[in-house]
C-alpha positions as a Markdown table, in Angstrom:
| # | Residue | x | y | z |
|---|---|---|---|---|
| 1 | Met | -25.8 | 7.7 | 1.6 |
| 2 | Thr | -24.2 | 5.2 | 4.4 |
| 3 | Glu | -21.5 | 6.6 | 5.4 |
| 4 | Ala | -17.7 | 4.7 | 5.8 |
| 5 | Pro | -17.0 | 4.0 | 8.7 |
| 6 | His | -13.4 | 4.6 | 8.6 |
| 7 | Ala | -12.2 | 8.4 | 7.7 |
| 8 | Pro | -9.5 | 8.6 | 4.7 |
| 9 | Val | -6.6 | 10.3 | 5.5 |
| 10 | Leu | -6.1 | 13.8 | 3.1 |
| 11 | Leu | -8.5 | 13.4 | 1.2 |
| 12 | Ala | -8.8 | 16.9 | 0.3 |
| 13 | Glu | -5.2 | 17.1 | -0.8 |
| 14 | Val | -5.9 | 13.6 | -2.5 |
| 15 | Ile | -9.0 | 14.9 | -4.1 |
| 16 | Glu | -7.3 | 17.8 | -5.0 |
| 17 | Ala | -5.1 | 16.1 | -6.8 |
| 18 | Leu | -7.5 | 14.3 | -8.5 |
| 19 | Lys | -9.4 | 17.3 | -9.8 |
| 20 | Pro | -12.3 | 14.1 | -10.6 |
| 21 | Ala | -15.1 | 15.6 | -13.2 |
| 22 | Pro | -18.5 | 14.6 | -14.1 |
| 23 | Gly | -17.8 | 12.0 | -17.1 |
| 24 | Glu | -14.5 | 11.3 | -15.8 |
| 25 | Val | -13.2 | 7.4 | -14.9 |
| 26 | Val | -10.6 | 7.1 | -11.8 |
| 27 | Ile | -9.7 | 3.8 | -10.6 |
| 28 | Asp | -9.2 | 3.6 | -6.9 |
| 29 | Ala | -7.4 | 1.1 | -6.2 |
| 30 | Thr | -7.4 | 0.4 | -2.2 |
| 31 | Phe | -11.1 | 0.7 | -1.6 |
| 32 | Gly | -10.9 | -0.2 | 1.9 |
| 33 | Ala | -14.4 | 1.0 | 3.2 |
| 34 | Gly | -14.7 | 3.1 | 0.0 |
| 35 | Gly | -14.0 | 6.7 | 1.2 |
| 36 | Tyr | -11.9 | 8.0 | -1.7 |
| 37 | Thr | -14.5 | 6.4 | -3.6 |
| 38 | Arg | -17.3 | 8.4 | -2.3 |
| 39 | Ala | -15.8 | 11.5 | -2.2 |
| 40 | Ile | -14.9 | 10.7 | -6.0 |
| 41 | Leu | -18.1 | 10.1 | -6.9 |
| 42 | Ala | -19.4 | 13.1 | -5.7 |
| 43 | Thr | -18.0 | 15.1 | -8.2 |
| 44 | Gly | -19.9 | 13.3 | -11.1 |
| 45 | Ala | -16.8 | 10.7 | -12.2 |
| 46 | Ala | -17.0 | 7.3 | -12.0 |
| 47 | Val | -14.7 | 5.1 | -10.1 |
| 48 | Ile | -13.2 | 1.4 | -11.1 |
| 49 | Ala | -12.7 | 0.6 | -7.9 |
| 50 | Leu | -10.1 | -2.4 | -6.2 |
| 51 | Asp | -9.3 | -4.5 | -3.8 |
| 52 | Arg | -8.4 | -7.9 | -3.0 |
| 53 | Asp | -9.4 | -7.8 | 0.7 |
| 54 | Pro | -12.9 | -10.1 | 0.4 |
| 55 | Thr | -14.6 | -8.4 | 3.6 |
| 56 | Val | -15.0 | -5.0 | 2.0 |
| 57 | Gln | -17.8 | -6.4 | -0.3 |
| 58 | Pro | -21.0 | -5.1 | 2.1 |
| 59 | His | -19.4 | -1.6 | 1.7 |
| 60 | Ala | -19.0 | -2.0 | -2.4 |
| 61 | Asp | -22.6 | -3.1 | -1.7 |
| 62 | Ala | -23.4 | 0.2 | 0.1 |
| 63 | Val | -21.9 | 2.3 | -2.4 |
| 64 | Ala | -23.5 | 0.5 | -5.5 |
| 65 | Ala | -26.8 | 1.4 | -4.7 |
| 66 | Asp | -25.7 | 5.0 | -4.0 |
| 67 | Phe | -24.4 | 4.9 | -7.1 |
| 68 | Pro | -25.8 | 2.0 | -8.9 |
| 69 | Asp | -24.6 | 3.7 | -12.6 |
| 70 | Arg | -21.0 | 5.0 | -12.1 |
| 71 | Phe | -19.4 | 2.8 | -10.0 |
| 72 | Gln | -18.0 | -1.3 | -9.8 |
| 73 | Leu | -15.6 | -3.5 | -7.5 |
| 74 | Val | -13.1 | -5.6 | -8.7 |
| 75 | Arg | -11.4 | -8.0 | -6.8 |
| 76 | Thr | -7.3 | -7.6 | -7.8 |
| 77 | Pro | -4.6 | -6.6 | -6.1 |
| 78 | Phe | -2.6 | -3.7 | -7.9 |
| 79 | Ser | -0.9 | -5.5 | -10.0 |
| 80 | Gly | -4.2 | -6.3 | -11.2 |
| 81 | Leu | -5.4 | -2.8 | -12.6 |
| 82 | Ala | -4.3 | -2.8 | -16.2 |
| 83 | Gln | -6.1 | -5.4 | -16.6 |
| 84 | Ala | -9.0 | -4.6 | -14.3 |
| 85 | Phe | -9.7 | -1.5 | -16.6 |
| 86 | Ala | -9.1 | -2.7 | -20.1 |
| 87 | Asp | -12.2 | -5.1 | -18.2 |
| 88 | Ser | -14.1 | -2.4 | -17.8 |
| 89 | Gly | -14.6 | -1.4 | -21.5 |
| 90 | Lys | -14.1 | 2.7 | -21.1 |
| 91 | Ala | -12.0 | 4.2 | -22.4 |
| 92 | Arg | -10.3 | 6.7 | -21.2 |
| 93 | Leu | -8.8 | 6.7 | -17.5 |
| 94 | Asp | -8.2 | 9.8 | -15.9 |
| 95 | Gly | -6.9 | 9.3 | -12.4 |
| 96 | Ala | -6.2 | 6.7 | -10.0 |
| 97 | Val | -5.4 | 6.9 | -6.2 |
| 98 | Phe | -3.7 | 5.0 | -4.2 |
| 99 | Asp | -3.6 | 4.3 | -0.5 |
| 100 | Ile | -1.2 | 2.2 | 0.8 |
| 101 | Gly | -0.6 | 0.4 | 4.0 |
| 102 | Val | -2.7 | -1.9 | 6.1 |
| 103 | Ser | -6.1 | -0.3 | 7.4 |
| 104 | Ser | -7.6 | 0.4 | 10.1 |
| 105 | Met | -10.3 | -1.7 | 9.5 |
| 106 | Gln | -8.2 | -4.5 | 9.0 |
| 107 | Leu | -6.3 | -3.9 | 12.2 |
| 108 | Asp | -9.4 | -3.6 | 14.1 |
| 109 | Gln | -10.8 | -7.6 | 12.8 |
| 110 | Ala | -9.1 | -9.4 | 15.6 |
| 111 | Glu | -9.5 | -12.3 | 12.6 |
| 112 | Arg | -7.1 | -10.6 | 10.5 |
| 113 | Gly | -4.4 | -11.4 | 12.2 |
| 114 | Phe | -2.7 | -7.7 | 11.4 |
| 115 | Ser | -2.2 | -6.9 | 15.1 |
| 116 | Phe | -0.3 | -7.8 | 17.7 |
| 117 | Met | -2.5 | -5.2 | 20.3 |
| 118 | Arg | -5.6 | -8.0 | 19.4 |
| 119 | Asp | -5.5 | -11.7 | 20.5 |
| 120 | Gly | -6.2 | -14.4 | 16.4 |
| 121 | Pro | -4.6 | -16.5 | 14.4 |
| 122 | Leu | -1.8 | -15.6 | 12.6 |
| 123 | Asp | -2.7 | -15.1 | 9.0 |
| 124 | Met | -2.3 | -10.8 | 8.2 |
| 125 | Arg | -3.4 | -12.0 | 4.0 |
| 126 | Met | -5.3 | -8.5 | 3.0 |
| 127 | Ser | -6.8 | -11.8 | 0.5 |
| 128 | Asp | -7.8 | -14.7 | 1.3 |
| 129 | Glu | -5.6 | -16.9 | -1.1 |
| 130 | Gly | -1.9 | -17.9 | 0.0 |
| 131 | Glu | 0.7 | -18.0 | 2.6 |
| 132 | Thr | 0.1 | -17.3 | 6.0 |
| 133 | Ala | 2.1 | -15.0 | 8.9 |
| 134 | Ala | 2.0 | -18.6 | 10.3 |
| 135 | Asp | 2.9 | -20.7 | 7.2 |
| 136 | Ile | 5.9 | -17.7 | 7.3 |
| 137 | Val | 7.7 | -18.7 | 11.0 |
| 138 | Asn | 6.6 | -21.7 | 10.9 |
| 139 | Gly | 8.4 | -22.6 | 8.0 |
| 140 | Trp | 11.1 | -20.7 | 6.6 |
| 141 | Asp | 14.9 | -20.9 | 7.6 |
| 142 | His | 16.9 | -18.8 | 10.5 |
| 143 | Gly | 18.5 | -16.4 | 7.2 |
| 144 | Pro | 15.5 | -15.9 | 4.9 |
| 145 | Leu | 12.9 | -15.2 | 8.2 |
| 146 | Ala | 16.1 | -12.3 | 9.5 |
| 147 | His | 16.5 | -10.6 | 6.1 |
| 148 | Ile | 12.6 | -9.6 | 5.6 |
| 149 | Phe | 13.2 | -9.0 | 9.5 |
| 150 | Lys | 15.6 | -6.3 | 8.2 |
| 151 | Leu | 14.5 | -5.4 | 5.1 |
| 152 | Tyr | 10.5 | -4.7 | 5.8 |
| 153 | Gly | 10.8 | -4.2 | 9.0 |
| 154 | Glu | 14.2 | -1.9 | 9.3 |
| 155 | Glu | 14.8 | -4.5 | 12.8 |
| 156 | Arg | 18.0 | -3.7 | 14.3 |
| 157 | Gln | 18.2 | -7.0 | 16.3 |
| 158 | Ser | 16.4 | -9.3 | 13.2 |
| 159 | Gly | 18.8 | -11.8 | 14.3 |
| 160 | Arg | 18.3 | -12.1 | 17.4 |
| 161 | Val | 13.7 | -12.7 | 16.6 |
| 162 | Ala | 14.8 | -14.9 | 14.1 |
| 163 | Thr | 16.7 | -17.2 | 16.9 |
| 164 | Ala | 13.8 | -17.0 | 19.2 |
| 165 | Ile | 11.0 | -18.2 | 16.7 |
| 166 | Leu | 12.9 | -21.3 | 15.9 |
| 167 | Arg | 14.2 | -21.8 | 19.5 |
| 168 | Arg | 10.6 | -21.9 | 20.0 |
| 169 | Arg | 8.5 | -23.1 | 17.4 |
| 170 | Ala | 10.9 | -26.8 | 18.1 |
| 171 | Glu | 8.6 | -27.0 | 20.7 |
| 172 | Gln | 5.3 | -25.8 | 19.3 |
| 173 | Pro | 4.0 | -24.0 | 16.3 |
| 174 | Phe | 2.8 | -20.6 | 16.3 |
| 175 | Thr | -1.2 | -19.4 | 15.6 |
| 176 | Arg | -1.7 | -16.7 | 17.5 |
| 177 | Thr | -0.8 | -13.6 | 17.0 |
| 178 | Leu | -0.5 | -12.6 | 21.2 |
| 179 | Asp | 2.2 | -15.9 | 21.2 |
| 180 | Leu | 4.5 | -14.0 | 18.7 |
| 181 | Ala | 4.4 | -10.4 | 20.1 |
| 182 | Glu | 5.3 | -12.0 | 23.9 |
| 183 | Val | 8.1 | -14.4 | 21.7 |
| 184 | Val | 9.4 | -11.2 | 20.2 |
| 185 | Glu | 8.7 | -9.0 | 23.0 |
| 186 | Lys | 10.9 | -11.5 | 25.4 |
| 187 | Ala | 13.5 | -11.6 | 22.5 |
| 188 | Leu | 14.3 | -7.9 | 22.8 |
| 189 | Gly | 14.1 | -7.1 | 26.1 |
| 190 | Gly | 10.7 | -6.1 | 26.4 |
| 191 | Arg | 12.1 | -2.4 | 25.2 |
| 192 | Arg | 10.5 | -0.4 | 28.4 |
| 193 | Gly | 9.9 | 3.1 | 27.7 |
| 194 | Ala | 9.7 | 2.8 | 23.6 |
| 195 | Pro | 7.9 | 4.3 | 21.7 |
| 196 | Ile | 6.0 | 1.4 | 20.3 |
| 197 | His | 5.7 | -1.8 | 20.5 |
| 198 | Pro | 8.5 | -4.2 | 20.3 |
| 199 | Ala | 6.3 | -6.5 | 17.9 |
| 200 | Thr | 5.4 | -3.5 | 15.5 |
| 201 | Arg | 8.4 | -4.6 | 12.8 |
| 202 | Val | 8.3 | -7.2 | 13.0 |
| 203 | Phe | 4.8 | -7.3 | 12.9 |
| 204 | Gln | 5.2 | -4.8 | 9.8 |
| 205 | Ala | 7.8 | -7.2 | 8.2 |
| 206 | Leu | 5.6 | -10.5 | 7.8 |
| 207 | Arg | 2.9 | -8.2 | 7.0 |
| 208 | Ile | 5.0 | -7.1 | 3.9 |
| 209 | Ala | 6.2 | -11.2 | 3.0 |
| 210 | Val | 2.4 | -12.5 | 3.4 |
| 211 | Asn | 0.9 | -9.6 | 0.8 |
| 212 | Asp | 4.0 | -8.9 | -1.7 |
| 213 | Glu | 2.8 | -5.4 | -1.1 |
| 214 | Leu | 6.2 | -3.5 | -2.0 |
| 215 | Gly | 5.9 | -5.3 | -5.0 |
| 216 | Glu | 2.6 | -5.3 | -5.9 |
| 217 | Leu | 3.4 | -1.2 | -4.7 |
| 218 | Glu | 6.0 | -1.1 | -8.0 |
| 219 | Arg | 3.6 | -3.5 | -10.1 |
| 220 | Gly | 0.8 | -0.9 | -9.6 |
| 221 | Leu | 2.3 | 2.5 | -10.4 |
| 222 | Glu | 4.1 | 0.9 | -13.2 |
| 223 | Ala | -0.4 | -0.5 | -14.3 |
| 224 | Ala | -1.2 | 2.8 | -13.6 |
| 225 | Glu | 1.7 | 4.9 | -15.9 |
| 226 | Ala | 0.8 | 2.1 | -18.6 |
| 227 | Thr | -3.0 | 3.0 | -18.6 |
| 228 | Leu | -3.0 | 6.8 | -17.2 |
| 229 | Ala | -4.5 | 8.8 | -20.3 |
| 230 | Pro | -1.8 | 11.5 | -21.1 |
| 231 | Gly | -3.6 | 14.3 | -18.4 |
| 232 | Gly | -4.3 | 11.4 | -16.2 |
| 233 | Arg | -3.3 | 12.4 | -12.8 |
| 234 | Leu | -1.6 | 9.4 | -10.2 |
| 235 | Ala | -2.3 | 10.2 | -6.1 |
| 236 | Val | -0.3 | 8.0 | -4.0 |
| 237 | Val | -0.9 | 8.4 | 0.0 |
| 238 | Thr | 2.3 | 6.3 | 1.9 |
| 239 | Phe | 2.8 | 5.9 | 6.0 |
| 240 | His | 5.7 | 4.4 | 6.4 |
| 241 | Ser | 9.1 | 4.9 | 4.9 |
| 242 | Leu | 10.0 | 1.8 | 3.0 |
| 243 | Glu | 6.4 | 2.9 | 0.9 |
| 244 | Asp | 7.0 | 6.5 | 0.0 |
| 245 | Arg | 11.4 | 5.9 | -0.9 |
| 246 | Ile | 9.0 | 3.4 | -4.0 |
| 247 | Val | 7.8 | 6.3 | -4.6 |
| 248 | Lys | 9.4 | 8.8 | -4.3 |
| 249 | Ala | 11.9 | 6.8 | -6.7 |
| 250 | Phe | 9.5 | 6.2 | -8.9 |
| 251 | Leu | 8.4 | 9.4 | -9.6 |
| 252 | Thr | 12.5 | 10.9 | -9.7 |
| 253 | Glu | 12.8 | 8.6 | -12.4 |
| 254 | Arg | 9.6 | 8.7 | -14.8 |
| 255 | Thr | 9.8 | 13.2 | -14.5 |
| 256 | Gly | 13.0 | 12.8 | -15.6 |
| 257 | Asn | 14.9 | 13.7 | -12.8 |
| 258 | Ala | 16.8 | 10.8 | -12.5 |
| 259 | Pro | 20.5 | 10.2 | -13.3 |
| 260 | Ala | 20.8 | 7.3 | -15.3 |
| 261 | Gly | 23.6 | 4.9 | -16.7 |
| 262 | Ser | 26.6 | 3.1 | -15.9 |
| 263 | Arg | 28.0 | 3.6 | -11.6 |
| 264 | His | 31.7 | 3.5 | -14.1 |
| 265 | Ala | 30.5 | 6.1 | -16.6 |
| 266 | Pro | 29.5 | 9.9 | -16.4 |
| 267 | Met | 26.1 | 10.7 | -14.9 |
| 268 | Ala | 23.8 | 11.5 | -17.4 |
| 269 | Val | 20.2 | 11.9 | -18.3 |
| 270 | Asp | 18.0 | 9.0 | -19.0 |
| 271 | Pro | 16.9 | 9.4 | -22.9 |
| 272 | Arg | 13.9 | 8.7 | -22.4 |
| 273 | Lys | 10.8 | 11.1 | -22.4 |
| 274 | Pro | 9.4 | 11.9 | -18.5 |
| 275 | Ser | 5.8 | 9.5 | -18.3 |
| 276 | Phe | 5.3 | 12.5 | -15.6 |
| 277 | Thr | 5.8 | 15.4 | -14.9 |
| 278 | Leu | 5.1 | 16.6 | -10.7 |
| 279 | Gln | 2.1 | 18.6 | -9.3 |
| 280 | Phe | 4.2 | 19.8 | -6.5 |
| 281 | Lys | 8.1 | 19.3 | -5.2 |
| 282 | Gly | 8.3 | 17.3 | -1.9 |
| 283 | Ala | 5.1 | 15.4 | -0.5 |
| 284 | Arg | 1.9 | 16.5 | 1.2 |
| 285 | Glu | 1.4 | 16.2 | 5.2 |
| 286 | Ala | -2.2 | 16.0 | 7.0 |
| 287 | Gly | -2.4 | 19.7 | 8.7 |
| 288 | Glu | -2.8 | 19.8 | 12.2 |
| 289 | Ala | -6.1 | 19.4 | 13.3 |
| 290 | Glu | -6.6 | 15.9 | 10.6 |
| 291 | Arg | -3.0 | 14.5 | 12.8 |
| 292 | Ala | -5.3 | 15.4 | 15.8 |
| 293 | Ala | -8.4 | 14.2 | 14.8 |
| 294 | Asn | -6.7 | 10.7 | 13.2 |
| 295 | Pro | -3.5 | 9.7 | 14.3 |
| 296 | Arg | -3.3 | 7.6 | 10.8 |
| 297 | Ala | -3.1 | 11.1 | 9.3 |
| 298 | Arg | 0.4 | 11.7 | 11.3 |
| 299 | Ser | 3.0 | 9.8 | 8.7 |
| 300 | Ala | 0.8 | 9.9 | 5.8 |
| 301 | Lys | 2.7 | 11.1 | 2.2 |
| 302 | Leu | 0.6 | 12.6 | -0.6 |
| 303 | Arg | 2.7 | 13.0 | -3.7 |
| 304 | Ala | 1.5 | 13.7 | -7.1 |
| 305 | Ala | 1.7 | 13.5 | -11.1 |
| 306 | Ile | 0.1 | 14.5 | -13.9 |
| 307 | Arg | 1.1 | 11.9 | -17.0 |
| 308 | Thr | 2.8 | 13.1 | -19.8 |
| 309 | Glu | 1.6 | 12.1 | -24.0 |
| 310 | Ala | 5.7 | 10.5 | -23.2 |
| 311 | Pro | 5.1 | 6.2 | -23.8 |
| 312 | Ala | 5.6 | 4.1 | -20.6 |
| 313 | Trp | 9.0 | 2.9 | -19.6 |
| 314 | Ala | 9.4 | -0.1 | -19.5 |
| 315 | Pro | 9.4 | -2.2 | -16.5 |
| 316 | Glu | 13.2 | -2.6 | -15.0 |
| 317 | Lys | 14.1 | -5.0 | -13.0 |
| 318 | Thr | 14.4 | -3.3 | -9.5 |
| 319 | Arg | 12.1 | -4.6 | -7.6 |
| 320 | Met | 12.8 | -5.0 | -3.2 |
| 321 | Ala | 12.9 | -9.5 | -3.4 |
| 322 | Ala | 12.6 | -11.4 | -0.3 |
């Protein structure tokens, strides 16, 4: 059996939440190097893996060689989950797992342009289609740039960074990651001694904008709700507060624990029946041993729920828009 090159975070907790069994079908919505997929397949369940990143194909080929009858990969983002399941011909979806955010595998590939620590083209696309980070920093106006830096990166000096980018691109367009990182660092005064690199928040914001990560997360959760069979299990691992807030809000609402109604009227419980029940309150976090062995695990949070027999809720227009 070929081993995945990167350890999946909270693996034992995810498998405990999904409880896959022989004959069941689980969607791994973030295949990556196949860590979760292999663990699920080892239980005897079948896996439909999703990933829009074309570079995962060698890992998928290795998994398919080991589990030829119970595995398939579909090139699609989260929003294609329901269609991918429908196309599979399977009768029932018993579980779905999401591992949100950029993977260490992608960060390690300088040519992908995700990392401000490695020089590469300013790309950041998880697929091979659409607008790149270079297109955004070289083409967007000051207002939209500052907006995504503040909204997606939670950068307090978003306006200053946007101003520095516009001033510099007037002389020469941005094409490389380290070039942009240097401009951002200078704009923010270097922040000597800061716990994170000054460009961290800006690069995060650009990556989220390029890939519509938060919109895809919301659409993926809605697709899982619409596709999971009654009793099906949902597990979502997040790595920063923007993602976790979306998952927490979704599950709070879908379990019937969020107030509804007009802001001018008394608070009321939404009349729609809960489509999920929580497996446990709050979020599970990695243990001390895993955090020590895998730095990615330090900020990871797992939330999990079980699908009820109630109909899926109609999607609300609550997406975070750039």
